[in-house]
N, C-alpha and C positions, 0 to 999 in steps of 0.2 A: 763504076757500074757493076752490079752483081753479075756474076757469071751464071748463065742459064744452065740448068741440069741437062745432061745428055739424055737422049731418048732411051738409052739402055740402062739408066740408073734405076734402082729399085725404089718403090714407094716407101714412105716413112714407116708405115706399119707392116713391114715385111716379116717373114718368118724368123729370120735371125735376130731381128731387133726384139720381137716378142719373146723369143726363147731367152735372150739375155735379161730382159726386163723381169720375167717371172722365175728365172733361175732353173729352167728346164732345158733339156737337150733337144736338138733338132730331131733326133730319133724319136723322142717321146712325143713330140707334136705330130710327127708322121704317123706314129702308132695310133694316137687319138683320132686322126683322120680315118685310118684304116678300119677302126672300130665304129666309125660313124658318130663319134662324139663331137667332132669339130668338122665344120664344112665351110672354111673361109672362101669367099668368092675370089675370082682371079681377074687380073687386068687383061687387056688384049695381048699384052706381052707374055702372059702366063704367070705373073707374080701373084702370090697369095696376098690378100689384103685382110688385115684383122681390124674390123670395126668394133663398135661398142658391143654388139650382140655376141661376137666371137670372143671378145675379152671377158664378158660376163660368164659365158659358157666355160671358158678356161678357168676362171675363178672357181666355178662350181666343181669342175673336175678335180682341181688340186685340193679343194677343201674336203671333198668326199674321200679323196685318196689319203689325206692326212688322218681321217677318221679310221683308216685301216681297211676300207672297202676295196675288194679286188676290182680291177679295171672292167672285167666282164660284167660285174654287178652294176658298176657306175654306168656303163653303156646301156644296160637294160633300163635303168631309172631315167636316164636322159632321153632315150628314145621314146619312152612312155609319155614324156612331156610333162609329167607331174610327179611329185614325191610327197609322201607324208613325212615331213622332216622329223617330227616328234617321235613317230613310231620307228623311223629309221635309226635315230639316235639311241632309242631305248634298246633296239636289237643289237646295235653295234656296241653299246655299253656292256651288255651281257657277254658278247663275244670277247671283248677285251678283258673283262674280269676273268673269264675262263682261261684266257691266255696267260694272265698274270698268275692265276692259281697253279697252272701247269708249270710255269717257269719257276715259281717259288718252291714247288714240290721237287722238281728236278734239281734245283740248286741244293736243297737240303740233302737229297740223295747223294749227289756228287760229293758234297762236303763231308758227309759221314763216311762214305766209302774211302775218300782220300785219307781221312784221319786213321781209319783202320789199316790202311795199306802203307802208312807213312814209313815204316821201317823195312819195307820189302822192296828190293831192287826191281824185281820182276814178278809178275803174277800170271799163271796160266789162265787162258780165256775161260775155261770151265769153272775155275775157282772164283774168278771175278764175277761171273754170271750167278753163281750160287750166293755170293756175298750180296749182290744187288737184290736178288730175290728175297733174301732174309730181311734186309733193311726195308725193302718196299712193303713187306708184310707187317712191319712194325710201325713205320711212319703213317700218320693219318693223312691221306691225300684229300685236300680241300675240294669239296663239291658244292654245287648250289644247295643241295638238300642239307648238308652238314652246316653250311654257313647260315641257312635259314633257321636251323635248330639252335645254333649258337646265339643268334640274335634274339631268339625267344627266351633263352635260358640265362644268358649272361647280360650284365649291364653294359651300356656303351663304354663306360670307363674301364671295365674289365677287359673288353674286347680291344680297346685302344692300347691298354697296357700290354696285353699279350702281343699285339702286332708290332709294338715298338721295343719289346724286350730283346736284348741282345744276349746271345750265348756264344761262347767260344766253340770252335769246331771240335775241340777235345771234349768239352762238356756234352755236345750233341752226340758224339760218338759213344761216350760213356753211358749216357741215358738211354740211347737207342739199344745198346748192347744189353743193358739191364732189363729192358722190356722184352727183348728177344728171348733172354733166358727165362723170364717169367712165363711168357706164352708157351715156350717149349716145355717147361715144367708142368704147366697146367694141362697141356695136351697129353703128357705122359701119364698124368693122374686120372684123366677122364677115360671112360665114363663111370668107372666103378671105384674110384679112389675115395678115401674118407676125408671130407673137408675139415674135420676136427683133428686130423693126425698132425704129428709134429712137422712133417714135411709140408703139409698144406698151410699150416700156420706160419712156417718160415717163408713160404711164397707170399702170403698175405702181408707179412711184415716188410718184405722187400717192396711190395706194391705201395704200402703206406709211406715208406721212406721216399720213394720217387714222387708220389703225389704231394707229400709235404714240401719237397724241394720245389715242385712246380707252383704250388699255391702259396709258398713262403709264409705259412702260418696264418693266412687270411681265412678266417672261419667261413665268411660269406662266399669266398671263391671256392673253398673246399666243398661247401654244400651245393653250389651251382655246378661244379664239376661232376659231383655225384649225380645230380639231376640230369645233366647232359648225357652221361654214359647210360644211365638207366633208361632214359627215353630213347636213346639211339638203339640199344640192343632189343628193346621191345618193338621196334618198328622193323619189319622184315626187309623193307627196301633200304633203309639206312644201315641196318645191321650188316648187310652184305658189303658195305663200304668200310667197316670197322675192323681193326685187328682182333677185337674180342667179340665173340658171339654170345648169345643168351645163355648157352650152357656154361661157358667160362664164367660169365657174370654171376649166375646163380650159385655155382660152386664157390667162387671167391666171396660172395656175400655171406655164406654160412661161416667161412673162416673169419671174415671181418666181424661178424656178430660175436664170435667166440673171443676175439681180441678185445672187443668192446666190453664184454662181460668181465674180462680180466683187467679192465682199466687201461689197456694199451692203445686203444683206438681214439686218438685225439688229433684234431687238425694241427 
């Protein structure tokens, strides 16, 4: 004969069992209750009971949490009793893309800085800050506007190739340092420098060398890169996000034209 459960035993769908089933902590379930996202009924003995409605609600909470939504936002949505899931997912997708852009930029910044400091045992805080500022002015920080422009100018194949291309940390540091020197030299020559002078043409040749390395002799990619930069510097909003402004571009364009006249400017 089966033994009857004692009157003090917990119901089957109690809090601890649900926590174990869904892989969440008891503290998390209590927090969901405090925020009004879960309201499991109780037995006369005071035990919480999770029925079908509570389990479905918990599924929704955990699913929205997996999407990266903060608990306060999830609570608002659930209290409202309805959500436009398609719109919600679209907004969350954009948020996650921005997070990924920021993370990729920060990773590149860290890698370049580490490569530059590799042979130094210790670096003063002010020197490190100055280095990070110089690098951040050279690296292009991805933004929604720049990504939208890239999608208009480059082919999907070119974008995919760029995203999957691997560079060593040493190469990233070398290339970034090369562009730093170019931008510093351009600043030193502006606004009254001669774009056809020997110094200006040397700057242009260094630019061509770095662009050739990036485009790897692909004429179509070279032309699209040119279009990307020209469009970017012509747009005041996007230009503010670029390391090169329109004044730099127009000066360099004159030097490039001279190199082309001399037969030096080829992809």
